[in-house]
Each structure stands twice: as structure tokens, then as C-alpha cells.
C-alpha positions as CSV (number, residue, x, y, z in Angstrom):
1,M,21.3,178.7,175.4
2,T,24.4,178.2,173.3
3,Q,23.1,180.5,170.6
4,L,22.5,183.2,173.2
5,V,26.1,183.0,174.4
6,I,27.4,183.1,170.8
7,Q,25.3,186.2,170.1
8,H,26.6,187.8,173.3
9,Y,30.2,187.3,172.3
10,A,29.5,188.5,168.7
11,Q,28.2,191.8,169.9
12,P,30.6,194.0,172.0
13,N,27.8,195.8,173.9
14,A,26.0,192.6,174.8
15,R,29.4,191.1,175.8
16,R,29.8,193.8,178.4
17,H,26.3,193.2,179.8
18,L,27.2,189.5,180.0
19,W,30.3,190.2,182.1
20,L,28.4,192.6,184.2
21,G,25.8,190.0,185.0
22,M,28.5,187.4,185.8
23,A,30.2,189.9,188.1
24,M,26.9,190.6,189.9
25,A,26.3,186.8,190.3
26,V,29.7,186.4,191.8
27,V,29.1,189.3,194.2
28,G,25.7,187.8,195.2
29,I,27.3,184.4,195.8
30,V,30.0,185.9,198.0
31,F,27.5,187.9,199.9
32,G,25.3,184.9,200.4
33,V,28.2,182.8,201.7
34,D,29.3,185.6,204.1
35,Q,25.7,185.9,205.5
36,A,25.5,182.1,205.9
37,A,28.8,182.1,207.7
38,Q,27.6,184.8,210.1
39,W,24.3,183.0,210.7
40,F,26.1,179.7,211.5
41,A,28.5,181.6,213.8
42,A,25.5,183.0,215.7
43,N,23.8,179.6,215.8
44,P,26.4,177.0,216.7
45,M,23.8,174.3,217.4
46,A,22.6,174.6,213.7
47,V,26.2,173.8,212.7
48,R,26.0,170.7,214.9
49,G,22.8,169.7,213.1
50,L,24.3,170.2,209.7
51,E,27.4,168.2,210.7
52,A,25.4,165.4,212.1
53,S,23.3,165.0,208.9
54,L,26.4,165.2,206.8
55,L,28.0,162.4,208.8
56,A,24.8,160.3,208.5
57,G,24.7,160.9,204.7
58,A,28.4,160.1,204.2
59,A,27.8,156.7,205.9
60,T,25.8,155.7,202.9
61,G,28.9,156.1,200.8
62,L,30.9,154.1,203.3
63,G,28.4,151.3,203.1
64,A,28.7,151.3,199.3
65,I,32.4,150.4,199.3
66,P,31.8,146.6,199.6
67,V,30.1,146.6,196.2
68,L,33.6,147.2,194.7
69,F,34.7,143.7,196.0
70,L,31.6,141.7,197.0
71,R,28.5,140.5,195.2
72,R,25.0,141.9,195.7
73,P,23.5,140.9,199.0
74,T,21.1,138.0,198.6
75,K,17.4,138.2,199.0
76,K,17.6,136.5,202.4
77,L,20.2,139.0,203.6
78,M,18.3,142.0,202.3
79,A,15.2,141.3,204.3
80,P,16.9,141.6,207.8
81,M,19.1,144.5,206.6
82,L,16.1,146.5,205.5
83,G,14.2,145.5,208.7
84,L,17.2,146.6,210.7
85,A,17.2,150.0,209.0
86,G,13.4,150.3,209.6
87,G,13.7,149.4,213.3
88,M,16.4,152.0,213.9
89,M,14.4,154.7,212.1
90,L,11.3,153.8,214.1
91,A,13.2,154.0,217.4
92,A,14.9,157.3,216.3
93,S,11.6,158.9,215.5
94,L,10.4,158.0,219.0
95,F,13.4,158.6,221.3
96,S,15.0,161.5,219.5
97,L,12.0,163.3,218.1
98,L,8.7,162.5,219.7
99,V,9.9,162.2,223.3
100,P,11.8,165.6,223.2
101,A,8.8,167.2,221.5
102,A,6.4,165.9,224.3
103,Q,8.8,167.2,226.9
104,H,8.8,170.7,225.4
105,V,5.0,170.6,225.1
106,A,4.7,169.6,228.8
107,A,7.1,172.4,229.9
108,S,5.3,175.0,227.9
109,G,2.7,177.4,229.3
110,T,-0.1,176.1,227.0
111,P,0.5,172.4,226.8
112,W,-3.0,171.5,225.4
113,M,-2.8,174.0,222.5
114,L,0.9,173.3,221.7
115,G,0.2,169.5,222.0
116,M,-2.6,169.6,219.5
117,A,-0.4,171.7,217.2
118,A,2.4,169.2,217.5
119,A,0.1,166.3,216.7
120,A,-1.1,168.2,213.7
121,A,2.6,168.8,212.7
122,L,3.3,165.0,212.9
123,V,0.4,164.3,210.6
124,A,1.5,167.1,208.3
125,G,5.0,165.6,208.1
126,A,3.6,162.3,207.0
127,A,1.2,164.0,204.6
128,A,4.1,166.0,203.0
129,M,6.0,162.8,202.3
130,Q,2.9,161.2,200.8
131,T,2.4,164.2,198.6
132,L,6.1,164.2,197.6
133,D,5.9,160.4,196.8
134,R,2.9,160.9,194.6
135,S,4.2,164.0,192.8
136,L,7.7,162.9,191.8
137,P,8.2,160.0,189.4
138,H,10.3,157.3,191.0
139,E,10.9,153.5,191.1
140,H,11.5,151.4,194.2
141,V,14.5,149.1,194.5
142,E,12.4,146.2,195.7
143,S,10.2,146.4,192.5
144,M,13.2,145.0,190.6
145,E,12.7,141.7,192.2
146,S,8.9,141.5,192.3
147,S,8.3,142.7,188.7
148,G,11.3,141.1,187.0
149,M,11.8,144.3,185.0
150,M,14.7,146.7,185.0
151,P,13.5,150.2,186.0
152,N,15.1,153.5,185.0
153,V,18.2,154.3,187.0
154,T,17.1,157.9,187.4
155,L,13.8,156.9,188.9
156,V,15.5,154.5,191.4
157,V,17.9,157.3,192.5
158,A,14.9,159.7,192.8
159,A,13.2,157.2,195.1
160,I,16.3,156.8,197.3
161,A,16.7,160.6,197.5
162,I,13.1,161.0,198.6
163,H,13.7,158.5,201.3
164,N,16.8,160.3,202.6
165,V,15.3,163.8,202.9
166,P,13.3,163.0,206.1
167,E,16.3,161.3,207.6
168,G,18.4,164.4,207.1
169,L,15.6,166.6,208.4
170,A,15.2,164.5,211.5
171,V,18.9,164.4,212.3
172,G,19.2,168.1,211.7
173,V,16.3,169.0,213.9
174,A,17.3,166.6,216.7
175,A,21.0,167.5,216.8
176,A,20.4,171.3,216.5
177,A,17.8,171.0,219.4
178,G,20.3,169.1,221.6
179,A,18.0,166.1,221.6
180,D,20.1,163.8,219.5
181,H,20.2,160.9,222.0
182,G,22.4,158.8,219.7
183,M,20.2,159.5,216.7
184,S,22.9,160.7,214.3
185,L,25.1,157.7,215.1
186,G,22.1,155.4,214.8
187,I,21.1,156.8,211.4
188,A,24.7,156.6,210.2
189,L,24.9,152.9,211.3
190,Q,21.7,152.0,209.5
191,N,22.8,153.9,206.4
192,I,25.8,151.6,206.0
193,P,23.9,148.5,205.0
194,E,21.5,150.8,203.0
195,G,24.5,152.1,201.0
196,W,25.4,148.5,200.1
197,I,21.9,147.7,199.0
198,V,21.6,150.9,196.9
199,A,25.0,150.4,195.2
200,S,24.1,146.8,194.5
201,A,20.9,147.8,192.9
202,M,22.8,150.3,190.7
203,V,25.1,147.5,189.6
204,A,22.1,145.3,188.8
205,L,20.8,148.1,186.6
206,G,24.1,148.1,184.6
207,A,26.2,150.7,186.4
208,A,29.9,150.0,186.9
209,P,30.8,149.2,190.6
210,L,32.7,152.5,191.1
211,R,29.9,154.6,189.5
212,A,27.3,152.6,191.6
213,A,29.3,153.5,194.8
214,L,29.4,157.2,193.8
215,I,25.7,157.2,193.1
216,A,25.0,155.7,196.5
217,L,27.2,158.4,198.1
218,G,25.4,161.1,196.1
219,T,22.0,159.9,197.4
220,G,23.3,159.9,200.9
221,L,24.5,163.5,200.5
222,V,20.9,164.5,200.1
223,E,20.6,164.2,203.8
224,P,22.6,167.4,204.6
225,V,20.0,169.3,202.5
226,G,17.2,168.1,204.8
227,G,19.5,168.6,207.8
228,L,20.0,172.2,206.9
229,F,16.3,172.8,206.7
230,G,15.9,171.0,210.0
231,A,18.7,173.0,211.7
232,I,17.1,176.3,210.5
233,A,13.6,175.2,211.7
234,S,14.9,174.4,215.1
235,T,16.5,177.8,215.6
236,V,13.5,179.9,214.5
237,A,11.7,180.1,217.8
238,D,11.5,178.0,221.0
239,G,7.8,177.5,220.5
240,A,8.3,176.1,217.0
241,L,10.8,173.5,218.2
242,P,8.3,170.8,219.2
243,L,6.5,171.4,215.9
244,A,9.7,170.9,213.9
245,L,10.5,167.7,215.9
246,A,7.0,166.3,215.4
247,T,7.1,167.1,211.7
248,A,10.4,165.3,211.2
249,A,9.0,162.3,213.2
250,G,5.9,162.2,211.0
251,A,8.1,162.1,207.9
252,M,10.2,159.3,209.3
253,L,7.2,157.3,210.4
254,W,5.9,157.6,206.9
255,V,9.1,156.3,205.4
256,V,9.2,153.3,207.8
257,S,5.5,152.4,207.2
258,H,5.5,153.1,203.4
259,E,9.0,152.1,202.4
260,M,11.0,150.1,204.8
261,I,8.5,147.6,206.2
262,P,6.9,146.7,202.8
263,A,10.4,146.4,201.2
264,S,11.6,144.0,203.9
265,H,8.4,142.0,204.6
266,Q,8.3,140.1,201.3
267,P,6.6,136.6,201.1
268,G,8.8,134.1,202.8
269,R,11.0,136.7,204.5
270,V,8.6,138.1,207.1
271,G,10.3,136.4,210.1
272,A,13.8,137.6,209.2
273,A,12.6,141.1,208.5
274,T,10.7,141.3,211.8
275,A,13.8,140.0,213.6
276,G,15.9,142.7,211.9
277,L,13.3,145.4,212.8
278,A,13.3,144.4,216.5
279,T,17.1,144.3,216.5
280,G,17.4,147.7,214.9
281,F,14.9,149.1,217.4
282,A,16.9,147.6,220.3
283,I,20.2,149.0,219.1
284,M,18.7,152.5,218.7
285,A,17.1,152.3,222.2
286,M,20.5,151.3,223.7
287,L,22.2,154.2,221.9
288,A,19.5,156.6,223.2
289,A,19.9,155.3,226.8
290,L,23.7,155.6,226.7
291,S,23.8,159.1,225.2
């Protein structure tokens, strides 16, 4: 790539083509930003979904701040913290995604057909996460303790990012559909201890505390990407809304079953993890009832 740039600057004609290409790229970016601004202006609920997922993702960075002053959470503390996050995600998938999806299905003119499609969408959401998990190389934070080996930092970050995509998708869909029911606040709350765990894992892998906190914030900011797709999906058509909600629910259920529960329910910590899960579910249920 460097040699190509050198050749471009060494040849006046090629240099003009390079500047022309750069000008076209700038025009394309400006046009894209303008079209995006117009689309968001016409779909204010989509803006709400994007804002909600951005808030939830930023909470991960907020939770990473203690790593600058405190030690890594102990194994005993990590179990209920992970269980708490899993319980809140489980409740969010039910109250903010599946219940509104079922309500839209019941109110439709073809409840049986749309209901079967929504059920298939739920399974498809879980299957998509399973495929993503198998396709992308990554390393789980909890394997650091069980294996005693130090995994690659990039692989750990990839695993966390994969985990955050369905959260953003779910928050974006629910908020854009007006079915948040405290979900964005709940996900933000559960992202705070998650940010501490993530940053602590980065420190254990050799990252400086400030860099670890920034990495945790970066993984949290993956959520607005999923939130944007969720917001777009919720505004395509009314008939597609329950399908989008069910797909996000399936993705979140996969994360809870495949990631959160196994990570928290380690030998000797099952009781604390279960208590954390029940507490997280209760908190999210209360938020849903109050919203």
C-alpha cells in the first residue's frame, strides 16, 4: 500500500487521479451522513433506540473505572456478579422482547402464521449467535481461571464484543419499538459490573489499568452497532416488528445460556451465582413493572 502511494506521488497524472478519488470519497461520506440524518429525522424512534444502546454500552466504560483504583474482583465476587448480569438479561429478553412480540402477534390479523414466524425468528437469533461463536476465533474470560493459561488479549476482546452485539440489538429493537420497559436502564446497570470484570481481565493479561479501562469502554461501544441494526429492523414494517423482537430475544437467550450461566456457575460457586441470577431477574422485573 505504501509503495502505491509513493508511485502516485511520483507520477503527476496518477497524483491527480488520487486526489480525484479522495474528493469522491469525501463527497460520498458527506452524502451518506446527510441521508442518515434525514432518515433519523423521519424515524425519531430509531434515534431513541440508538441512544438507548449507546447509553447501555457506555455503562461498560463506567464500570471499568474502579480498575484504576481497586484490585480485580475475587472469584467469589465474580460468581454473583456474572449471575446478576445473566438474570437481568434473561428478564429483559422476556419482559422487553418476548412479551411485546407476543402482544403484536395476538393483535395481528394472522396470529397463527405470525406466531410461528416469530418462534422461528427466536430460534434463528440463537442459531445466528451460535454460528458467530463458532466462526470467529475468541477466548472466554473465565478460561483464564480454569486453564491457568494466559489467552491472547485480542481473542478475549473478540469474545466480549460478540457478547455485546445481541445486547445492543435487543436494546435498539425494544427502545425503537416503544417496548423498552426499563430494558435500557437494566442492561446499563448490568454492564457496570461487567465493565469491571472485563477491565480486570485485561489487567490480568498485562494491560495497564488505563488501557484496560479504555478496552472495556471500546467493547461496550460495540452495542450501539447492534442497536443501530435493531433500530433499523424495527422501523422496516409493522409486521416485521415481532420478528425483530423475537430474533433479539433468541440472541440474548443464547448469550445467557451459553456464556453467562456457565461462566458464573463454576464448582463451589453455584449457590452464589444462582442467588445473583435470581436477584438480577427480580431487579429487571421491578424495572419493567415501574416503567
